[in-house]
Each structure stands twice: as structure tokens, then as C-alpha cells.
C-alpha positions, 0 to 999 in steps of 0.5 A: 880120468886125466887131471885136466878133465878132473879140473874142468869138472871140478870148476863146473861143479864148484860154480854150480854149487857155490857160485862163480864169485866163490870160485874166483875168490878161492882160486884167485887166492891160490893163483896169487900165492903161486905167482907171488912165489914164482915171481919172488924166486925170479926163476923162469924155469920151474921143473918137477912132477905135478904133485911135487910142484903142487906141494911146493906151492901149497896147492891142491893138485887139481887147483895146480892143474888150473894154474897150469891151464892158465899159465900155458899160453905164457910158456915158451913150450906149451904143455899138452894139458890132457896128457898131464897126470900127478906123476908127470914130469913137467918143465915150465919155461916162463916168458915173463913179458908174455905172462904180464900181457896175458895177465892184462888180457885176463884183467887179473889186476890182483896178479899184474899189480903184484910188487914182485914184478918190479924185480923182473920187469922195469916200470918202463917195460911194464908200461910198454907192455900195457901200451901194447895191450891197450893198442891191441884192444883199440879198434881202428875204423877205416874211412868209408867211401861215400857212394857219390864221392870220387873213386879212389882208383883215380878214374875221375868217376863217382865211386858208385859208377866205378869200383863199387860195382866191382866190390 
């Protein structure tokens, strides 16, 4: 069984037996520990076997697989998670701006508020990424043309008698 399958099965079992809040409490603390170390090292490239990296970050291998699942969208070269085993050599090339954006997207305030971010991204840069994230969530509503208003094509007819019939 692949490590990724083992991770997803473990999550399902954990949530069924102990509840979702308990899972996020345990996984959140592990994830926070890993990111604290990564951001503290200022290294955008992390290499090694899955087992060695899990040991380096004091994390069970299955939970480290969960970390890989979470960070995969923030990597320059994403991983094929289904093919990863304990002995697999991996190289994580982290795009820190993308990572910060994805942490905002996941609403992981315990991660995007880590003090280690200050040494990697300036306050202005983090504000800019936050602004970009907020604007990506803003729904822009276009003005709807009323049936009895003049047609925007410029024909002078009412919209209902002109382009509304074509739409």
C-alpha cells in the first residue's frame, strides 16, 4: 500500500474514532512544528528520503506524508504523491509566496502568523499577498441590463426587442 493511501486511510479512521477537532489539533501541531523549522532555516530546497526527512522534523512518516500532501501545491515541481514510499528520494523546491497564499487559502492562521515569516517575506510583501488573496475571493457582480433599457449595441431599440432575443 502506498504511503499516500495509508495517510488518507489513517485520516478517515482518526476522524471517525476521535473526531475532526482532535485530528486537526494533533496534525496542526505537527504541521506547525515542521513549518517553524523550514521557515527558520530559510531554505527553499529540502532534499532527502521521506523517512529521513520525517525523522529530521520529529514527525511520524504517515503524518509527514500529510505534510507533503499539504505543501504539494506550493512547490515549484509538484510531487506524484501516489508513488512516494518511505525510501523515496524527494526534493521540495518551495515557492514561499505561493506557500503563504495557500496558507491564507486554507485559513491556517496558526501557520501564516508564524514569526519566522518575517525573515522570509517582508511585511509589505505579505500584505500584498493577503490583498491578492482577498481580491481573489471578491465576487464582482456585473450590471444586469433591464429588459426595457436601451440595447448596449447602440441600435436605439429596447434590449428586449434587440439583443435579448439573440441571447
